[in-house]
C-alpha positions as CSV (number, residue, x, y, z in Angstrom):
1,M,108.2,105.1,96.5
2,A,111.2,104.8,94.3
3,N,114.1,106.3,96.3
4,V,115.8,105.7,99.7
5,H,114.4,108.9,101.2
6,D,110.8,107.8,100.6
7,T,111.6,104.3,102.1
8,V,113.2,105.7,105.2
9,F,110.3,108.2,105.8
10,K,107.7,105.4,105.3
11,D,109.5,103.3,107.9
12,L,109.6,106.1,110.3
13,I,106.0,107.2,109.9
14,A,104.8,103.7,110.4
15,H,105.7,104.2,114.0
16,R,102.7,105.7,115.9
17,E,104.7,108.2,117.9
18,F,106.4,109.6,114.8
19,A,103.2,109.6,112.8
20,V,101.2,111.5,115.5
21,S,104.0,114.1,115.9
22,F,104.2,114.6,112.1
23,L,100.4,115.0,111.7
24,Q,100.2,117.4,114.7
25,Q,102.9,119.5,113.1
26,Y,101.5,119.7,109.6
27,M,97.7,119.1,109.8
28,P,95.7,122.4,109.5
29,R,95.6,123.8,113.1
30,D,91.8,124.1,113.3
31,L,91.5,120.3,112.4
32,A,94.4,119.3,114.7
33,E,92.6,120.8,117.7
34,R,89.6,118.7,117.0
35,V,91.3,115.3,116.6
36,N,91.2,112.5,119.1
37,W,94.9,111.6,118.8
38,E,94.5,108.3,120.6
39,S,92.4,107.1,117.6
40,V,95.0,107.7,114.9
41,H,96.0,104.6,113.0
42,L,97.5,103.7,109.6
43,D,94.9,102.6,107.0
44,T,95.2,100.1,104.2
45,A,93.6,101.7,101.2
46,N,93.8,100.5,97.7
47,V,94.3,103.7,95.7
48,E,96.2,103.5,92.4
49,H,97.1,106.1,89.8
50,T,98.5,105.6,86.3
51,R,101.2,108.1,85.6
52,Q,102.6,108.9,82.1
53,Q,106.1,110.1,81.9
54,Q,106.3,113.3,79.8
55,K,109.7,112.6,78.3
56,T,109.5,108.9,77.6
57,N,105.7,108.7,77.3
58,L,105.8,105.5,79.4
59,K,103.0,104.7,81.7
60,Q,103.6,103.4,85.2
61,K,101.2,102.6,88.1
62,E,101.8,104.3,91.4
63,Q,100.2,103.7,94.8
64,S,99.3,106.7,96.9
65,D,101.7,107.0,99.8
66,L,100.2,106.8,103.3
67,T,96.7,107.2,104.7
68,F,95.7,107.5,108.4
69,L,92.2,107.2,109.8
70,F,91.3,109.0,112.9
71,R,88.3,110.1,115.0
72,F,87.4,113.7,115.8
73,Q,86.6,114.4,119.4
74,D,82.9,114.3,118.6
75,G,83.3,110.8,117.3
76,K,83.1,111.5,113.6
77,Q,85.7,110.0,111.3
78,G,88.4,111.6,109.2
79,A,91.3,110.5,107.0
80,I,94.5,112.2,106.0
81,F,96.8,111.4,103.1
82,V,100.5,112.0,103.4
83,H,102.0,112.3,99.9
84,I,105.8,112.0,99.9
85,E,107.5,113.9,97.1
86,S,111.2,113.3,97.1
87,Q,112.0,113.4,93.4
88,T,114.7,115.2,91.4
89,G,112.2,116.7,89.0
90,N,109.5,119.4,89.4
91,D,106.2,117.7,88.7
92,G,103.3,119.9,87.6
93,T,100.8,117.0,87.9
94,L,101.1,116.9,91.7
95,I,98.0,118.9,92.5
96,L,95.8,117.0,90.1
97,R,97.1,113.6,91.4
98,T,96.3,114.7,94.9
99,R,92.6,115.3,93.9
100,H,92.5,111.9,92.2
101,Y,93.9,110.2,95.3
102,Q,91.3,111.8,97.5
103,T,88.3,110.8,95.5
104,S,89.7,107.3,94.8
105,Y,90.2,106.8,98.5
106,L,86.6,107.7,99.2
107,L,85.4,105.1,96.6
108,D,87.7,102.5,98.1
109,Y,86.4,103.4,101.6
110,M,82.8,102.9,100.5
111,K,83.7,99.4,99.1
112,R,85.4,98.4,102.4
113,H,82.7,99.9,104.6
114,K,79.5,98.9,102.8
115,T,77.2,99.6,105.8
116,T,78.6,103.1,106.3
117,K,76.4,105.8,104.9
118,D,78.7,108.8,105.8
119,L,82.1,109.4,104.3
120,P,85.1,110.6,106.4
121,L,86.6,114.0,105.9
122,V,89.6,113.6,103.7
123,V,92.6,116.0,103.7
124,S,96.1,115.8,102.3
125,I,99.6,116.7,103.3
126,L,102.0,117.1,100.4
127,Y,105.4,116.5,102.0
128,Y,107.7,118.0,99.3
129,A,111.4,117.6,99.7
130,N,112.8,117.9,96.2
131,R,116.1,119.4,95.1
132,Q,114.4,122.4,93.7
133,P,111.4,124.4,95.1
134,F,107.9,123.6,93.7
135,S,107.3,126.1,90.9
136,Y,103.7,125.3,90.0
137,S,100.5,126.8,91.5
138,L,98.8,125.2,94.4
139,D,95.5,126.5,93.1
140,I,94.0,123.8,90.9
141,H,92.0,126.4,88.9
142,D,95.2,127.8,87.6
143,Y,95.7,124.6,85.5
144,F,92.7,125.3,83.3
145,Q,92.8,127.4,80.2
146,N,90.0,129.6,81.4
147,K,90.5,130.1,85.1
148,E,87.5,132.3,85.6
149,L,85.1,129.7,84.2
150,A,87.0,126.9,86.1
151,Q,86.5,128.7,89.4
152,K,82.8,128.8,88.7
153,H,82.2,125.4,87.0
154,A,85.1,123.0,87.4
155,F,84.2,119.9,89.5
156,S,80.6,121.0,89.6
157,M,77.8,118.6,88.8
158,H,74.6,119.2,86.8
159,F,72.2,116.4,87.5
160,V,69.5,115.6,85.0
161,D,66.7,113.4,86.3
162,V,64.6,112.5,83.3
163,S,62.2,110.4,85.4
164,R,61.0,113.6,87.2
165,M,60.3,115.5,83.9
166,S,56.8,115.7,82.6
167,D,56.1,114.7,79.0
168,K,55.2,118.3,78.3
169,D,58.5,119.5,79.6
170,V,60.4,116.9,77.5
171,E,58.5,118.0,74.3
172,E,60.2,121.4,74.6
173,H,63.7,119.9,74.4
174,G,64.0,120.1,70.6
175,F,66.0,117.4,68.8
176,I,66.6,115.2,71.8
177,A,62.9,115.1,72.9
178,G,62.2,111.9,70.9
179,Y,65.0,110.1,72.6
180,E,63.9,111.3,76.1
181,L,60.3,110.3,75.6
182,I,61.3,106.8,74.6
183,L,63.7,106.7,77.6
184,K,60.8,107.7,79.9
185,A,58.6,105.0,78.3
186,I,61.2,102.3,78.9
187,R,61.6,103.4,82.5
188,D,57.8,103.1,82.9
189,H,57.8,99.8,81.0
190,K,55.6,101.3,78.3
191,L,57.8,101.1,75.2
192,D,54.7,100.0,73.2
193,G,53.3,103.4,74.0
194,K,55.2,105.2,71.3
195,N,52.0,105.5,69.2
196,R,50.3,107.2,72.2
197,M,53.2,109.7,72.4
198,I,52.9,110.4,68.7
199,E,49.2,111.0,69.1
200,K,49.9,113.5,72.0
201,S,52.7,115.2,70.1
202,P,52.4,114.8,66.3
203,K,55.3,117.2,65.7
204,L,57.6,114.7,67.3
205,Q,56.5,111.8,65.2
206,G,59.7,111.6,63.1
207,D,62.0,111.9,66.1
208,V,60.1,109.3,68.2
209,M,59.8,106.8,65.4
210,T,63.5,107.2,64.5
211,V,64.6,106.6,68.1
212,A,62.2,103.7,68.6
213,Q,63.4,102.0,65.4
214,Q,67.0,102.4,66.4
215,W,66.3,101.1,69.9
216,E,64.4,98.1,68.5
217,Q,67.1,97.4,66.0
218,K,69.8,97.5,68.8
219,G,67.6,95.0,70.7
220,I,67.4,92.7,67.8
221,E,71.2,92.9,67.2
222,R,71.9,92.3,70.9
223,G,69.5,89.3,71.0
224,A,71.2,87.8,67.9
225,S,74.6,88.3,69.4
226,D,73.6,86.7,72.7
227,K,72.1,83.7,70.9
228,A,75.3,83.3,68.8
229,K,77.4,83.4,71.9
230,Q,75.2,80.8,73.6
231,T,75.5,78.5,70.5
232,A,79.3,79.0,70.5
233,Q,79.4,78.0,74.2
234,N,77.4,74.9,73.5
235,L,79.7,73.9,70.5
236,M,82.8,74.6,72.7
237,N,81.4,72.2,75.3
238,M,81.0,69.6,72.6
239,G,84.7,69.9,71.8
240,L,84.7,71.8,68.5
241,S,87.7,74.0,67.7
242,V,87.6,77.8,67.7
243,S,87.8,77.9,63.9
244,Q,84.9,75.5,63.5
245,I,82.8,77.5,65.9
246,A,83.6,80.7,64.1
247,Q,82.6,79.2,60.8
248,A,79.3,77.9,62.3
249,T,78.3,81.0,64.2
250,G,79.9,83.9,62.3
251,L,81.5,85.2,65.5
252,D,85.0,86.5,65.6
253,S,87.6,84.1,67.0
254,S,88.5,86.6,69.7
255,V,84.9,86.7,70.9
256,I,84.9,82.9,71.1
257,E,88.2,82.8,72.9
258,S,86.7,85.2,75.5
259,L,84.0,82.7,76.3
260,K,86.6,80.3,77.6
261,H,87.3,82.6,80.6
């Protein structure tokens, strides 16, 4: 929070009586009626956002403003963000940043509560007190080039579980079928079964063999790289310089330097 208005507000809302009064005033009414107000307390979340200034193109890291945890009357947990916007400019990224803060908070919550299976309900209050009224839409779908498709598909998830597909289904996937069959074989620890797959599906022979060869080549390259790094580590322990190790192993000096950490 960059200016004095933000600082003063943060100091005030850190006091429980002020915080409860503020949240009761601005929290959605149907939620406020369900809250156990004795349970409200300030949370210590680690939620960060990298913001890029439009005019100067400079990037700066910002912390989300304030987060309160509370219990509903039925004992279930909730969290509410209070985003304080007291700037001189009119920022069109505000709605997108709010969505980012919400999901980032949930990830941080999971890290801090590893034994908790259920997530708290998270809502946000955007406390906007700028010199000019907010001129952008509050509907996040308005920010997309195709609003109609955004309303239908934005933020949706299409989950593909290859392990549940039968080989017969995979064979109908055209150009990517070879890759998926190899992927299924690796998951089943049957990479040596590529010949069996070819026998079952001769039409996929070229695709399966191409993918298998690429996979095996990547494995060879990875193994050689790991071996070179281990050799470099041993030479480093013997006191050789970075240039000497680079000459001996063929590794880039930056890779060798990274092994020191």
